N, C-alpha and C positions, 0 to 999 in steps of 0.2 A: 226220274228226271233230275238232272244236276244243272245248276245255273252258274255260269262263270262270268264275273265282271272283271274285265281287263281295264286297268286304269293307268294311263300314262302319267308319270309324275308331273306336278305343277311346274310352272315357269320358274326357272332357277336364275340365280344371279351370276354374272361374269365379272362383277366389280372387284373381287379380291384377287390381286395378282399373286401368282405362285401357288395357288391352292390346287390340290389334286382334283381331278374330275369327280371322283367319288365323294368328295367333301363339299361340293358346291351347295350352298343353302338356297332356300326359296326366296324369291323377290316378294314384295308386298302384294303385287298382283297375283302371284301364285298362291299365296295364302288365302286371299279373297276368293279366287277361283275354286280352290279346294273346298271351302265352305259352301259355295254355290252348288257345286256338283254333288257334294255329299247330301245336301238337302234335297236335291232333285231325286237322287237315287233312293233315299230313305222314303220319300213320298210314294215311290213305285215298288218298294220292296214288300213282299208278302209278310204279313204280321207274324206268321208262324215259322218264318225262315230261320234256320240255324246257320249262322254266318261264321265263316273262317276268313281270317285276314293273313295274307302272305305278302311280304315286301322284299324288294331288293335292299341290300344294306346301304346303298348310296343315300347320303343325307337328304337329297331332294325327294327321293321316293319314300323314304322312311317318314319324313315330315308330312308328306301328303297322306300317307297311311295313318299317321297319328291323328290328323284332323278328321278323317273319315271315321276312325274308330271312336274318337271322343264324341262326335256328333251322332253316332249310332248308339251311344250309351254303353260302350264296351270299355273295359280297362285296357290301358296301354299294353299290358302283359299278354293280351289276346293276339298280338301281332307275332306271326312266325317270320323271323328274318332268315331269308334263304340266299346264301352267297351265289348260288347258281342262277338267280334271277337278274344279277347285274349284267347288263348288256348281253342277254342270252339270245341265242338263235331261235327260230321257230321250233326246231327239234328239241332244243334244251327246254323251251317253255312247255312244250307238250309233255315232256318227261316229268316236269314239275307238277303239271296239272294232274297227271296220273298218280302222284304221291299225296294229293290232298286227303286229309282225314275224312273217312267215310261218314262220320257223324254230321258233317256240314252238308246241307242241301244247296247252299249258295256259298261261293267263295270269291274273294276279291284278291287280285294280284296286282301289285303296284310295280310297274316295270317301265322299260325304256323302248325307244324307237331305234332302229327300224324293226326290231323283232316283233313288237306288238302288231304293227300294220301288216307285216308279212304273214304272221300267224293267222290273223283274222281272215285275210284274203285266201289263205290256203284252206281253211276249214269251213268257210261259209261261201255263199254266192255273192257276198259283198265285193265291191271293187272300190275300196277306200284308198285314195292316193296317199293320205297321211293322217294318222291319229294325232291331233294336236295336243299340246300340253294340257293336262287335266281332262283329256278326252276319255270317255267311258264307253266301252263296247260290251254289250251284254249278249252272251251266247248261251244256248241251251243244248245239252247233250241228252240223248235218249238212252239213259242207262241208270242202273241202280247204284253203282259204286264208281268212284272216281277212277279206279284203276281199269275200268272197262271203257273209258271214253275212246271213241274211235277217231278217225281222221275226217269226220264231218260233224258240223254243228249247225243249229238254226240261229241266225242272227235275230235277236229280239229288238235291240235298238242300238244306235250309235249316236251319242250326244256329246257336245262339248260346249264350253263357256260362251263362245260367241253366238251360238244358236239360242242360248237362254237369255242373253242380255238384250 
């Protein structure tokens, strides 16, 4: 079994004029929500899980992944930055999932909408209208290796900050 955690980046700031979309930083609320959600996930993560971290290169996604990584007790260097995760389509996301290192039982991908919502709805029985910022979707694949993941997964949970506050 392989477990995938799809995390939508935390709330970002639009306060800086002229900044490229890829470079938008997190708002204070986004930072707090990333700490909240990483604590929730860590409480529910198997103690013997081997965890891989993969992030879009966008500042808001990378900063979210750094918060999760720090709270999990992993070094920042554990994050694999994948250009293909920046505003990826569901097909692009699936291709990236199939490339996850096999040594990881659990993998986290810090990505963007609408790709994350479309991907979850395509692979599970969930009918999620929108994965909100810092939303976490946990899916399980019935396979031994990541390159064997099919086009169907079991939805384990869908959680986001407003449900925990």
